[in-house]
C-alpha positions in Angstrom: 0.0 0.0 0.0 2.8 2.4 0.8 4.4 2.3 -2.7 1.0 3.0 -4.2 0.4 5.9 -1.8 3.8 7.4 -2.7 3.1 7.0 -6.4 -0.3 8.8 -5.9 1.5 11.7 -4.1 4.0 12.0 -6.8 1.4 12.0 -9.5 -0.6 14.7 -7.7 2.4 16.9 -7.4 3.4 16.2 -11.0 0.0 17.1 -12.3 -0.2 20.3 -10.3 3.3 21.7 -10.7 4.6 20.6 -14.1 5.1 23.4 -16.5 3.9 26.1 -14.1 5.3 29.7 -14.0 6.3 30.2 -10.3 7.6 33.3 -8.5 9.6 32.8 -5.2 10.8 35.6 -3.0 13.7 35.0 -0.6 15.1 32.4 -3.1 18.8 32.9 -2.1 18.6 30.7 1.0 16.4 28.8 3.5 13.0 27.7 2.5 13.1 29.7 -0.8 16.2 27.8 -1.9 14.6 24.4 -0.8 11.3 25.1 -2.6 13.2 25.9 -5.8 15.2 22.7 -5.6 12.0 20.7 -4.9 10.1 22.3 -7.8 13.0 22.1 -10.4 12.2 18.5 -11.6 8.7 19.7 -12.7 10.1 21.8 -15.6 9.0 25.0 -13.9 9.6 28.6 -15.3 11.0 30.3 -12.2 11.1 33.9 -11.2 13.6 34.0 -8.4 13.8 37.2 -6.3 16.2 38.1 -3.5 18.4 40.9 -2.5 21.5 38.7 -3.2 22.1 37.5 -6.8 25.2 35.5 -6.2 23.5 32.7 -4.3 20.6 32.6 -6.8 23.1 32.2 -9.6 24.8 29.4 -7.7 21.4 27.7 -7.3 20.7 28.1 -11.1 24.0 26.5 -11.9 23.2 23.6 -9.6 19.8 23.0 -11.2 20.9 23.8 -14.7 20.2 20.3 -16.0 16.8 20.0 -14.3 14.8 21.0 -17.4 13.4 24.1 -15.6 14.0 27.7 -16.8 15.3 30.4 -14.5 14.7 34.2 -14.4 16.5 35.9 -11.5 16.6 39.5 -10.3 18.0 41.3 -7.3 14.9 42.7 -5.6 14.2 44.1 -2.1 10.6 43.2 -1.2 10.5 46.2 1.0 10.6 48.4 -2.1 7.2 48.3 -3.8 8.5 49.8 -7.1 11.2 47.1 -7.3 8.7 44.3 -6.6 6.1 45.6 -9.2 8.8 46.1 -11.8 10.2 42.6 -11.3 6.7 41.0 -11.5 5.8 42.9 -14.6 9.0 42.2 -16.4 8.7 38.5 -15.6 5.2 38.4 -16.9 6.4 40.0 -20.1 8.8 37.1 -20.5 6.8 34.2 -19.2 3.3 35.4 -20.2 1.7 34.6 -16.8 2.3 33.7 -13.1 0.7 30.5 -11.9 1.9 30.5 -8.4 3.7 32.9 -6.1 5.6 31.8 -2.9 5.5 34.8 -0.6 8.5 33.6 1.4 10.8 36.5 2.4 10.9 37.0 6.2 13.1 38.0 9.1 12.9 37.8 12.8 14.5 39.3 15.9 14.3 39.9 19.6 11.6 42.5 20.2 11.2 42.0 23.9 10.6 45.2 25.9 14.1 45.0 27.5 15.8 44.7 24.1 13.5 47.0 22.1 15.1 48.5 19.0 12.9 50.5 16.6 15.2 49.7 13.7 14.7 46.0 14.2 11.0 46.4 14.7 10.6 48.4 11.5 12.8 46.0 9.5 10.6 43.1 10.5 7.4 44.9 9.7 8.7 46.2 6.4 9.9 42.8 5.3 7.2 40.5 6.7 4.1 42.7 6.2 4.8 45.3 3.5 7.0 43.0 1.5 4.4 40.2 1.6 1.7 42.7 0.6 3.7 44.2 -2.3 4.5 40.7 -3.6 1.0 39.3 -3.3 -0.8 42.4 -4.7 1.6 42.6 -7.7 1.0 38.9 -8.5 -2.7 39.1 -7.9 -3.1 41.9 -10.4 -1.9 39.4 -13.1 -3.7 36.4 -11.7 -7.1 38.1 -11.6 -6.7 39.0 -15.3 -5.8 35.3 -16.0 -8.7 34.1 -13.9 -6.6 31.7 -11.8 -3.4 31.3 -9.8 -2.1 30.5 -6.4 -0.7 32.7 -3.6 1.3 30.7 -1.1 2.3 32.6 2.0 4.9 31.4 4.5 3.5 32.4 7.9 4.9 30.7 11.0 4.0 28.6 14.0 4.7 31.9 15.8 1.2 32.9 14.6 -0.3 30.5 17.1 -0.5 33.3 19.7 1.5 36.5 20.6 4.9 35.0 21.6 6.7 36.9 24.4 10.1 38.2 23.1 8.8 37.9 19.5 5.9 40.2 19.7 6.5 41.9 16.3 7.3 38.7 14.5 4.1 37.2 15.8 2.2 40.4 14.9 3.5 40.2 11.3 2.7 36.5 10.8 -0.8 36.7 12.4 -1.4 39.8 10.2 -0.3 37.9 7.1 -2.7 35.0 7.9 -5.6 37.5 8.3 -4.7 39.1 5.0 -4.7 35.7 3.2 -8.0 34.7 4.8 -9.6 38.0 3.8 -8.3 37.8 0.2 -9.4 34.2 -0.2 -13.0 35.2 0.7 -12.8 38.1 -1.7 -11.1 36.4 -4.7 -12.6 33.0 -4.9 -11.1 32.2 -8.3 -7.6 32.3 -6.7 -6.1 29.6 -4.5 -4.7 31.0 -1.2 -2.6 28.7 0.9 -1.2 29.9 4.2 1.6 27.7 5.6 2.7 27.6 9.2 6.1 25.9 9.5 7.5 24.8 12.8 11.3 24.9 13.2 13.1 24.2 9.9 16.9 24.2 9.9 17.3 27.5 8.0 19.3 30.7 8.7 16.3 32.5 10.3 16.6 30.4 13.4 20.0 28.8 13.4 21.2 30.9 16.3 18.4 29.6 18.5 19.7 26.7 20.6 16.2 25.7 21.8 14.7 24.5 18.5 12.5 21.5 18.8 10.9 19.0 16.3 13.5 20.3 13.9 13.0 19.5 10.2 15.4 19.7 7.2 14.5 22.3 4.5 14.3 19.4 1.9 11.6 17.5 3.9 9.7 20.7 4.6 9.7 21.7 1.0 8.2 18.4 -0.1 5.4 18.7 2.5 4.6 22.2 1.4 4.5 21.3 -2.3 2.1 18.5 -1.6 -0.1 20.7 0.6 -0.4 23.3 -2.2 -1.1 20.6 -4.8 -3.9 19.3 -2.6 -5.4 22.9 -2.5 -5.2 23.2 1.2 -6.2 26.6 2.7 -3.9 26.2 5.7 -1.1 23.8 6.4 0.8 23.4 9.7 3.8 21.1 10.0 5.2 19.0 11.5 2.2 17.1 12.9 3.3 17.6 16.6 3.5 21.4 15.9 0.0 21.3 14.4 -1.3 19.8 17.7 0.6 22.4 19.8 -0.6 25.2 17.5 -4.3 24.3 18.0 -3.9 23.6 21.7 -2.3 27.0 22.3 -5.1 28.8 20.3 -7.7 27.0 22.5 -6.2 28.3 25.8 -8.2 31.1 27.6 -6.4 34.4 27.6 -5.5 34.4 31.3 -4.1 30.8 31.1 -2.2 31.6 27.9 -0.5 34.6 29.6 0.6 32.5 32.5 2.0 29.8 30.1 3.5 32.4 27.8 5.4 34.1 30.6 7.0 30.7 31.5 7.9 29.9 27.9 9.5 33.3 27.2 13.0 31.9 27.2 12.0 29.3 24.6 10.4 31.7 22.2 12.8 34.6 22.3 15.5 34.5 19.6 19.1 34.5 20.7 
């Protein structure tokens, strides 16, 4: 039964992803890099965006024989004009955008005792404004097409307001609300919000208290399958999904008591 199940999973992903035109932000490292690697066998036409071009060029060389096509550009998602220009230029070349992975994100310690407005503003500008600029630019094309998929990488940090990571939680909760609202408004577009637990990527590698840690390669395969299934939301790994829902169920006074005691776990180092 297992071989058949694996064959069915592969067939589903193949049918969904093969030949698609896919935009990925934050493609120079972490989940963006892993998603690109996982999609490359499906002969995808990639639009890879990141502030750093050298790692993206390295990735393209690595995947050069995959059968996929690659279009890369240095782009800071915090700059709306750069994002819109990149999306428009890619559409001119590719003709369409079938899926957009809204992946760029940063974190930092935003506890009261270590409050730094420059850190706060960088997190908001990248995680909220950058996500909105990317999504809206792609949606303008997708609405004309009549279809498409927006895949937003939120975080398990969206389960509640995490002490020490208040601004990161705020941005990821806000991103989830935006995706939910747009999904209700634009029913012809697929909206998938993904809530990863700890994946071994640069965004959390300085945190010695990671648990249920996954490799980027395993995480990418789970996400590709979830999108191919048309899921509205996807939380992984499974134990993190249980914790996510449990924490959301806690009454506010109880959560605040629990949250105070887990502060050392949630705060980035």
